[in-house]
N, C-alpha and C positions, 0 to 999 in steps of 0.2 A: 475426368473427378468434375462433380457439379460445380457450377460457378456459384459463388455468393457474391451479391452484389451489397456493397457496405458505402454509407454514408457517414461523414465527419462532420460534429456540430462542434464548434469553438476553435479559433486559431489563434488562441493566445499563447504564451509561454509553452506549455506542453502540447498544445494541439499542433504547434510546426513540426515538433518531433512526431507525432502521431501521423501527420501527413506523410512526411518523407518514409516513416516505416511502413506503413499499409501499402505504400507504393512496390516493397520489397517483400510482401506477404503473397499469397495466391488468392487472397481478395481482390475484386473488381471495385475499385474506388470508383462510384458513381456521381460523387460530386459531395460539397460542402455548403456549410452556413456560418456566417459569422454575422455578427449585430452590427460590427463596425463596416459599413457599406464601402467605403474607399480602401480599406484593406483588403476586403473580399474582392472587388475589382483587379485590383494589383495582383493579389495572387492568381487568380483566374486567367489575367492576361499572361502571367508568368508559366503557368504552368501547364494551362490547357484543359484543367478540370473545371467541370461546370460549376458555377457557382448559384445556389438556391436562394432565393428570395424571401422565405420562410422555413422553419425547421417541420412543420407540420409537414408540407409537400415533399420534402426530401424523406422524411419517414416513411410516408405511403409508398414511395418508388422505390425502395431498398429492402434487401432482406434482413439486414443489421444495420445497427447503429453504434458509433464509437461517440462518446460525451466526453469533451474534456473542456467545458467551459468552468466559470467558478462552481463553487459549490452549491450555493445558494438558488442556482437554476436545474441542478439533478434531478430533484424529484418530479417535477412537472414534466421534462423531458422523457426521463425513465418511464413513467405513467404512461405518457402518450404512446410511448413504444411499445411496450407491454400491450396496452389495449389493442394497437394496431398488430399484434402478432408479430413482432420483429424481434430479433435478438440483440442483445444489449451488453456492449462494454462501456464501463463508465470509470472514471478516473476517482482516485479516492480522494476523501472520502465517501461513501457511497450517497450518502445525504447529509443534511445540516443537522438533522435530530434523530434520536431515537423512534419517535412518534411516525415520521415521514419513513423511516427505515421499515418499521412493523407494517405500514400500510404497503410498501412495496413487497414483503412476505406475503402478505395476504393476496395480492393479484397474482404472485406467481403460482401460487396453487391453482388457480384457473387457466393457466396460460400454459402452452406447449412450446416454451421457447428457452433458451440459455442465456444467463445471466452472470458475467464475470466483473468482478472488481479489482482496479488497478492498483494492487498492492504489491509494487514492484520487487521489493525486497524478497519475495517469495521465490524469485527468479533470479537471486542472487546466488551465484555458485559457492560462496563460502558458507551458505547456511545448508545445512543437510539436516531439516526437521525430521525426517524419518529416524536418522541415527540419534539425534537429541532425544527425542521423546522415549527412547529405550534406557535412557541414563536415569540413574536416581539422582534427582537436581536437586539441590540444597539451596542454591540461589543463584540469580541472573541479574546482572547489571547492565543495564542498556545506555550508551551513550551516543547522544545524536547532537553535535555541537557545531554551529556555524557562525560565522563571522557576520557583520551586521550588513543587512541588506534589507532596503525600504522596501520592495517588491514581496518581501515575506510579512510586512506588517498589518495585512488588513484582515487576517484571521490569527486566532491564537495560536501559539507554538504546539499547543496539544493538538489542535487538529490539523495543523501543517505538518509537523516534524514527528512529534510523540507517535501519532497513529502508526507510522510505518512501525515502530517497535512494539506499540500495543496489538499489532496483527499477530507479528512473529511470536511475541509473550503468550498469548492466546492459542496460536497454532501448535507451540511446544509443549506448554503447560495446562492448557484447559481453559475452562472459566468458572470453576469453583470457587470464587475469590470470597474470602472471609472478611476481609475489611481492607480499606483504602486511607492512607495519609497522603497530603498534596501539598504543594506550598508553589507560590507562584511570583514572579517580579513583572510589573510594568515601569520600563525605565524610560523610552522615548515616544511610544506609540499610543494607542489606545486598548491594546490589545497585551495579553501576557505575552512576554517575550523569552522569560525562562520557567522552567516549569520542571518539577520533581514530584515523582508519584513514587508510594511505596505500597506494594500490595502482599497483602499475605492470604495464603491460600488454604483452603481446608485441611488438607495435608499437612500442613506446617511450613513448606518452602515458602520462598519469596521471591519476589521480583522488585528491582528499583531501576525506576526510568529517569532518566535527566536529557533535557531538550532545552536548546536554547539558541537564539539568532543574535543574540549579544556576548559572546565569546571570543577569546583572544585567537582562537585556533580553531580548525576544522576537523572534527573526530565523528567518526561513525563504527562503534566497536560494541561488540557484544561479550561480555564476560560470564563465563558460566563454571560455578563451583558444583562438582557432583561428589557422589561418594567414591568413584574411583579416579577421580582425579580433578583436571582444572582445563578449561578450553579458554582461549581467547581468539575471536573470530574479529577482523579488520574486515570489515564490509564494503568500505571505499578503495582499500589496496587489493582485496580478494586473497587476503592472507590467513591460514589457520594454524595454529599452536594449541597441540594437545599434549599434556601433560599427564601421565598415568603413576599413581603411587605404588611404590616396590612394599614388599610384605614388611620390610623394615628397614631401618637407615644402613646404609652401607658406613664403610671404614672413615669414609671422608665425610657421613653424616648427610650424604644424599639420598633424599626420600622419594625421587623419581625414577623408576626403572626404565621409562621411556618418555622421549621427548618427539613427537612427530611435527613435523613444518610442510606445510602445502601451501604452494603458491598457484592459483586456480588462475586460468586462462579469461582474459578479460571478455567480457559477453555483453550483447545488446539486449539487456533485460526488456524494453518496449516491444522490440522486434520478438524477441522469446513471449511475451504475453500474449502478444497478437496472433502469434502463430499457434498458441495454445487456445484461444479463443476460436480461430478458424477450425482447427482440428475437433473441439468439443461441439461444433456444429456439424461438421462433416460425418463424425464417428458416432455422433450423438451419446456423448460421453458426458459425466458432469464437469463442470467447470473447475480451474485449480482453487480459484478462489471465488467461492458464490455469494450469494445474497445474505446469506444467514452469518456466513464470514465477515460481510460486510455491515452486517447489523451488529455484531456483537463488538467489533472495533467502534463503531460509532457510539453505542452504547455506553462502553468503558470510558472512553474519552470525554461523553459527556460527564459520567459520573465523577470522573477526575477533576474537570474545570469547576464544575457544581461544588466540589470540595474545597477547590481552593477559594472560591468566591465566599463562602461561608465561614471560612476561617480566619 
């Protein structure tokens, strides 16, 4: 099988996870770049992996690049990689704004490369998108709630947490959105720390998204009401509850004919998405989360954030 040389740019919080997981894929990790010279030297000494002094040299010497820097640097790095003819994996969100994302889409039309966006919940075994797309959905409620951590205050909760569920909602329900209502709260930092959005789709169904980094407890759940019944997906515990309506209530007034509980095996979603990226290159197949998906998530997150700021 062909060897694919990959480089890693960014060794922050997520970058360290990517470093360890790349070593467990079939990629050949050529080297890495991080703007923190001291940290980069320490990692090179500890791992024996080559440290590069600038991202451009690394990009030019590999077949693919994995970008895990802060979002503000994504656009320039993606652009350099595309123009150099390199395959790109980039952490979510793909870019800082929708104009940048549109430019990436334009550049990709002229390039013969693969680009995958790291919307990691697409690899959560508790979410079967193809199954849910077959359901007649009335409403989805997405709760992504976290206790306070100053690390998460440098960007709005919309682009940090809610964007995970934005991507899932778009993948399940499509992007024909008729209206957006949104609200938010800034409590301790400079960016929105609690955000709520209500999306009404052209076909009449709805999605409600709640995201917070100032919540008393952690929660990552999707609650889905359909014509056939109700789904509750615990994305953290990898647990699925499905309740399907009966034709009529029984003698005890029970209206559910069937309740299915599933506990999915724990998985390593970062490893799974990197493996998916590798095989998209080797087998020349579409990536599971492509640049158009990345653009749509950024655009909707931007629209929600703008709605909060103008109300």
